[in-house]
N, C-alpha and C positions, 0 to 999 in steps of 0.2 A: 311154069307152072309160079306164082307167089311163092315165096321162101315162109312164108308164113301160113298157108295155107294146107298144109299136110293133114290128112286127117288118119285116123288111126291104120284102116286098111292100108293106106297109103304107105305109110312106116313099115309096115310089117312086109309087103309088099318088097321093098326096098333093102329090109334086114335080109328079107330071104335071098334075094338077090346076089346079096353079098356074103351068104353063107352064113350068117347071124341067128338066123332063126334058133337054131337047135339048141346057141346057148343059153335063149332067155328061160328063166326059170318057167315052167308050168303055173306058177301062182301069180308070174306076170301077165296072161295070157286069159286069166278069169277071176270071176271074184271070188274071193276064198268064202267059204260057209260063216256066218257071224262077222263079217267085214264090218258090216253096219255099228255092229256095239265094242269092236278094237279099237284101243288105241296103240299106236305104234310109238314105240320105246327107243327114245333117241338121248345117246350119249355125247355129249359136247369133248368134244380133243381139242386141247386149250383153253382155258380159263381167266383168259388177257380180258381189254375192257370189251370187245365185241360181245363174247358172250356172258359174263360177268354183269352188263349193263344194260344187252337187248334181246340175245338170244331166249337166256336164262328166263328172265321175264317174260317174253314172249311167249314164250312155253309154257305161261301160264293163262297164257289167254286163246289157246289154242283148242281148238274142239277133236283134232282127230290123232294127237299126238301129245304126247308128255317127256320132261323128264324124267328120263330112266337110270342116268351114269354119267360119271366125268372122268378124262384122262389127264391128267396132269403132270407135269417135271417140276411141280413147283410141293413139295408134300405138306407145308403151311398151310395151304389153299383148301388142303381138304376139310379139318374140321369146319369151318366156316360155312362152306355149301355143304356139306349133309346135314348142317343144323338146319340153315335156312331152307331147304328143299324135299329133306327125308331121304337123301339118299342112303340106301343100304349098305354095310360094307363090302358085302359081294359084288357091288356096282361101282366100284371105286379101282382104276387102275394107274401106273406110271407109262411112261414111254417102254420102259424094259419088257413088263408083263402085257401089255395091250394085245397079244395074241390070244391070251387066251379068254377074251370075249367070244371068241366061236363056241364057248359052250355054253354062253349066258343068253338061255332063252328069253330074259325078260328084256333084252337092248335087240333091237330091230334096222337100226340105221343108227349112223356114225356120222356126226357133225365135223368135217375137219376146217376148226378154225385156228389154223397156224401161220406162222410165217412162210411165204410162197415158195420159199424153196423144198417146204416139206409137205405141200399138197402130194402131189407121187407119191412117196414111199409108204405115206401113211393111208391114202387112198387105196395101193395095192396091196396094203395089210389087213383093212379093215375089209376088202372084195375078198383075200382069202379068207377072213374068216365067217365067210359068207353074210355080211352084213350090206346093206343099201347104203350108198356114200350120197353125203353132201357134199358139196367141196366149195368152200369160200369163193368167190374171185378175189384175181385172176385165176382161171384156171389152175397154171400151171406156170414154169419159167419158159418153154416152148413149146412149137407144134408136138416137136418128138413124144414131148413129156405127156402131153395132153392126151394122142395118140395112144401112150402104154396106160395111161389110167383109164380108157374107154375098154382098150383088150383086156384089161385086168378083170373091170366089172362083167363085159361078156363072157369071159371066159369061167370067173364064178357064178355065175347067172343073178347080178344083181342089180339093180338100176344105181345110176349114177347120175346126180343132179347137180346145177351149178347156182351157186346162192345169187343169182342175177334179180334180186327182191322187185326191181324197176319194173319186171315183167309180167307183174303180181300185182300190179299199181293200178287203179281204173282210169285215170288221165291217161297212161303211158299206153293203158286198152284200148284208146280211143285214138290214139296217132298211131298205134301196130293197126289199127283199122283203118285207118285214111290210107293206109299205104296199100292196102289192096283196093280200095273203093275210089279213090283219086276223087273225093268232092268237087276237090280246085282245078284238077287239071293234071299237066304233068308237074311232078318236082323240078325244078330246075335249081334251085340249089339250099343245103342243108346247113346250119351254123349248129355247133354243138362246143358247149364251153364246162366244164368242173375242174374245179380246183380250189385249193384254201391256201391263204397264207400261214405257214406253219414250222415248226423246227426251230422257234426259239427257245431260250433258257428255260428249262425245265420238262422239257418233252420227252416223254415216256419212250414211244413207241423207235429206238433207236435202230432196231431192227430196217427201218423203211426209209434209212441213211445207205445201209451195206447190199452195194452189187451183189453179194455172193448170196443173199438170201430174198433179193428179187425188191430193192428198194427202188427209190424214184417213182416221178412223179408218171410216168405212164402207167406200169403196173397199176400201182395205187389208184389211182382218180382216172386214169386215161381209160382203161376198159369201160366207165360209164359212157364217154364219149363215143368212143368207137363202136361200141353197142348202140349206142340211140341212132347214130348215125347209119348204120344197118339195117334197125327194125324202121325206122323212120321212110329209107328208100324200098325196104322189101326188096332190097337186093343185095349179092355180093360185090364189094369191090374188085375192081380189076388190077387197079396201081394205084400206088401213094407215092407221094413224096414229104419229107419229112426234115425240119430243124429242132434243132435239141438249143436250148440256153440255159446257161448258170451265170446269176448274178450276185449269190453268195457264196462262194467258192471257198469260202470259210466252213461252209456247212456243207455243200454238195461235192463231194470228194468221189468220182467214178461213179455219182450217177444222176439223171437228170432233174431239175430243178421245174424247168418250164418244155414241153411239147409242142409243136403246132406241127400238124400232118393236113393233107388234103387228100381225100380218096377220091377217086375216080369211077363211076359206076357204068355199067354195059348201053345203061340209055342217054349217056351224057350228063347226067347227073353227077355235080360235086360235091363234096361236104368239105367244110373247114372245120378244123377242129382244134382246139386249146386244151391242154390238161397244167395242169401247175401247182407245187407247193409253195409259191410267190404271190400267187393274187388269188381273190376272192372272187370268183366266175362259176354261175350255174344257170345257163338256159338252153334251150333247144327252141331248133327254128327253122319251119321248112317255107320255103318261100316258090310258089307255084306260078304255073301260067295264069289262072284265074284268082288268084287269092293267097293268102298264106294264113299259118300258125305256130304259135310257140305255147311254149310249158318254161314259166320262170318262176320259184325253181324249179326241174325238172329232177332233182334225186336226191333233195333233202328227203331226213326218216320222213317227215309230215309237211302238209301245206304245200303239197304238188296242187299249182293251177294252171290256168293258161288261158287262151282267147283265140279267136280266129277272125280273121277282116271281113266275114260279116256278122258279127257280137257275140256271137256262142262265148259264152264261159265253159272253162274247164275244170271242173273245181269239186269234184266227187271226194270225200274224204272219208277214210277209212277208221280216222279218229287218231288220237296222240301217241307218239311213238311207246311201245315198240308195235303197234299194231300192223307194218308193212311187212316188219319179221313173222308176226305170228299168220297172218296169211300166206304167205310165204311157203310155210313149213307144214301148214294144213295142207294148201295146194297139193307137195309134194309127199305128204303126207296118202291122200287120197289115191293119186298113182300108186301107190306100193299096196294099198287095201284092194282097190279096182283092178289092179295087175294092168294099168295104162300108162302110155309112155306118159312122162313126166314134162312139164309145160316147158323149160329149161334143162336138155338133154345132154348130155358131156361133149357131144357132137359139135352144141352152139356155142360151146367154150372154146372149144377145138379149132372152129373157126375165127373166132377172137384172135385165138394165138399164133395161127396164119398170117394175120395180118400186123399183131405183135411183133412179130420177127421182122416183117419188111419193113413196118417202120424204125425199128431199132437202124437195119440195114441201109435204110434211104439219111435216116441221120448221120450215119457214120460215113456215107460213100458222097455226101451230098448229092445224090442223083433219084432218078424216080426209078423206082422199084415197080417189076410188073409181080402180081400174085397169081 
């Protein structure tokens, strides 16, 4: 079965076989009364750039969710956010009193927008509080953490969704459809490149240079290329060979500046991928037996566009930034409201983390690693 062809019935059967059906909330098994009128109240955990410049503005564009609360470790940020978005005093939390969110019916979902090493603990705390969890990518530091996050959400009967915004973007949806339909025949090779040149003077996100907090290009940008290779092929990789490069050792100490990795798939398709903090790359291409197709750029906040060998244009537009994020959050809110599986569940993030673990292992050993 193609990995993107699961129906809701198939997923529920699989969950039942794994003993997880009893762990899913009754609210997720049926559409609650009045769901069409309700909006999901969302609290953002972490008020850095992505929350401030993208998620909070996107929540003003959504139809099915709203910005209801904030969680921050920076007291000076609270008043400006309250003034701008009308957030009530009772919906403001810090990292110490966050668990009290369990008693707040105004907040239905928590969006974890923190450095990577904090994704697992705050997902577990949010789940224990009975709140649905939307977690930014990469899902976790490794596959074991990702599995623990899935288990915590299943145990507490809440949904877990990973913030892969590209899987909600219409041109990317076409690429995912091509993986099922194979309009150009068998896919022979994939090229996925995601990166930018950064971390010069004045760069603020210094945690992205800290290995203990999940820094480095592979965690930050590499999951775009990895996830794209997987959804373009429609398969799960069986092996990887990876190499790490550092061209500015004065900046990159203990984390990768560039990672190159080749994924091998069961049907002998290969995906050559690169991610970097040292060069500007943003392209996804599939070469097939009867043609090709590509997106360039494939993971920008807007302007995703592409073409095919037979002249099709892949240029559907959602609108200016942050419409991608708004569509993503609306889709995730509808999954909660309708009691249906989210488009990008925790299991999707776990699949990526298994490959990320193998990529790092291959880069360390210099050998091909089976997954």
